[in-house]
Steps between C-alpha positions, in 0.01 A plus 500: 500500500400393150573736204214736395464323169396185683206678654396660170500161322320330790241724661423218742837571669369851574196351673710249682732775621201710614341207692834421670545862599145519637521155662366638832156555340443125447429198719751224488263278296413772240855620471636144427229443245597820322873426509440145374289624208755762392815291559380166364210605276231284645240488778614381844293201615502491880194275534647200319870587442694247292814684392815553704464871449141495616564291807780733612253789496257285698765425757577871536131561592402196698815343656612763750665337792691741729814277479545608139611845588793356696586263219545783240710712735859441398613538859226325694481195277849386591406366847202316349714335234784420740265308723404275211822444310777629732723811535761372253277605208439854621698795358651682797331832588751784555256772605137614510387860497168687481632748247812526277632803690547270799735254323813451700752489217797443732347174622476354155778302323649601164243286313127484582148535350231738618130422442162642598331234722157550327602530136455267206728437207840671484383862533585550869851353482842660533802276438831603647815326377729758651390728782771753422356555155131503600301815434323509833277793408378314187436186712300696758299680232423177317392322818282789611320490162445132533379522856199690366407202282165358594439154345162475671366825354625436148452126464275409794746244641336485839809376707666838434211711632641535859864411443771713651715694253863461608848453364701179551871441433613144418822322413565526129521157333767426241384532139504219253779597247262423209243765602485841653344373822430182705259255329161508667311170496126569544295189576133513422336283769151378534390351837857414588582356155759686282395474137711750309817690566581835336869588482534878501832650395638839385235656728642854472565499121319270250285322764501147364246233606527130420253240615568129590293211629603303810712262277684810382356484152474836338138617446367703208386790706570868474405790729401852435745601774810356347643324191659155484874490547684359202714266703410154624510463878663207673308319769637621840670220694272583800180524292323219691570673825364822357175322401474356855541848654237640268262214597552561871444880474193466286306256716147625583481759221274461198778666304823674587828567316812413698805693380848359573841627410788270394844643567834315532309168515299629799123547519353814654141594564391807299131577558145366486266631228125451508410657168743445219506813278195599710292254296523699182740279292339202324850365426469519120190281444149412603611142544755587766255737671237223517742220590661693790151606605395129524780449758352750742239365733332809643466500878192610701463873502687677777450875478 
């Protein structure tokens, strides 16, 4: 929650908070128009969208294939992905439960990670490096709070409307010694063509984002969700393979972000994301917003 002084200085934040709290009063279309106006400071054009941020809102409203709910489910998506690229890229599942109280702690190894299957970002995540030191009550309380998260209600991301809210346990990947987590390579793909990769590091501290093109040239892009890391990244030895995986998984989608982890020189599938930052981050400039928007060829309406 933002400090009170932020709301005093910017009354628009009060209105935004009120609209979000009363989200159930608005249709999807009206609600997204309101959010877009308050978050990005301009009118949302849904009739002739040109920007990346506008087209993501259009896709929320008019590209609603039932398959998408499976693809945003962190448990269900694994079978879909394995059929396309193979089991060797899938992080092993250690358990799946309807609620945190059902977690079978005895069945889990000393190191693991717990996630909500419907959540976005890092909010619904519990990392365990040593089961003997884990505060299980804290973990259960956190997961229960995060299970109440409703991405459809607050951001109108349609695939989450009917998704099951569960908890999944996975094998914990080894961290990169340079960071506090495993580097996350997020490929922005357009009709099967990866165009940009975001390297996300220090996810649970500084939250650093660095953007590169497909020749691994650093791009002058910043995100409202994370600052650039000061270090220069080296091109992964299996970068071409990562690009190929992203291309395979993004075939048939006007736009999708394919997230891959890179740990001990191995590639692991992370997740599929339809609406980067829910379509409310213009990535530091109008030029980027418009350029990325030009890469999206909107499909026929399916809603």
